[in-house]
N, C-alpha and C positions, 0 to 999 in steps of 0.2 A: 704577023704570026709571032707567038712567043711560047716558049716551053713552059708548061705548068707543073706536071708531075709524072712520075712513073708509078703505076700501081702494081703491087706484088701481093698475091694471096698467100696467107700464112696459116699453118695448121695450129701452131702453139704461140699465142700472142706473147706470153711471158718470155719464152725462149728467144723469140724474134726481137723483142725489145732489149733483152740482155745483149744479143749480138749487135744490133744496129746502134744502140745508145751506149751501153756500158763498155762494150769492147771496141766498136768502130768509132764511137764518139759523136754520133748524130744527136740532135736535140729534138725532143717532142715539142711541136709548136701548136698542135690542134688535135682534138679528138672528138669523134661523133659516134654516139651509140644509137642504133635504131632498133627499138623494141619490136616494132611492126615488121621490119625487114630482117630482124634477127642477125644483125651484123654490127661490127665496130670498125670504124675507120680511124687510123692513127697517122697523122701527117708529121714527117720528120724532115729536118733540114741540117745541112752541114753547118758547123759552127760559124764559118765566115758568111754563110747565107741566111743565118737566123733572122736578122733584122728585115731583110728583103722578104723572106718567107712569111713573116708575120704581117708585114705591110701589104705585100703584093700577092700573097698566097701562092708564091712560086719563088724559086724552084724547090720542089719537094719530092720525097718518096712517100707514097701512100701505102700503108700496110692495111690490107683488108682481111679481117678475121670474121669468117662466117661461123655463127654460134653452133649450127648443126654440122656435124662432121662431114667432110668431103675429102676425097682422095685426089690430090693434085699431082699430075704427072708432068715430066719433061721440063724441069727448071732450066735446063740448058737451051731449049728452043726459044726461051725468052731473050737470050743474049746476055747482057750484063749491065750492071750499074758501074759507073766509074767516078772516082774521087781523086782530086789532087791533094796530096798530103805533105805536111811539113817535114816529117821524118819517117820514111818508109821502113827503116830498120826498127825504130822504136815502136811503131804501130804493129808491125808484124810480130814483134816479140810479145807485145801486150795481147794480141789475138791468140798467139801460140800458147801463152801462159793461161789464157782463158779457155783452152781446150779446142780452139779452132785449128783445123788442118790448113797449112799454107800449101795450096795446090800447086802454085807456081811461085817458088821463092824469089825474092828480089836479088837474084845473083848479080845483076848488072847495076844494082843501086838505083834503079829507075822504075821497074814495074814488077808487080806481084798480083796474084789472083788468089782469092779465098772464096768460100761458099757459105751462105747463110744456112741456118738450120733447115730451111725449106729448099735447099739446093740451088738458090739463086747465085750466080757467079758475080763476084764483086772485084773489079779491077782497081788497084791502088797505083797511082802514079806519083813519083817524087816531084815536088814543086821545084822549079829551077833546074839547075844542072844535076845530073846523076851523082849519087854519092859514090865514093870509092868502094870497090868490092870489100866485103867484110864477112868473116865467118860468124856463125855457122852457115850463113845464107849462100855464100859464093860456091860452096861445094855440095849444097843440098839438091837432091833430085826432085823432079816434079812428082806430085802425089795425086792420083786420080785424074779426073778430067777438069779442065778449067776453061 
């Protein structure tokens, strides 16, 4: 058995691609449009997994955009996506500057949680040892649910 991908349904493909690619830093590796099925699939990989994702079609996040509007409830019951990151403070600052709420700030220099435009919880974990506590993160309170 091997992990292939996680599928996340999205309401606004452009907003989701901005979040996952421009702000979080994932790379689009494949896209499939189905006129008959009226949906678009966009497959994303973490930068360090991009080569494997293109070659092995894994590990990936699959964004599923249904062309006909649907109301998706309960992003929290999905659980979360998790990514190991090089600089948790730098990425959280980039996300914050891009208008993303940091639901659980990286007070410990190790872990943070943010949410996608569709309410999917995304965990960020610092690669290697935790970074030393740093403001404004170390005194920032949690916001919303994570």
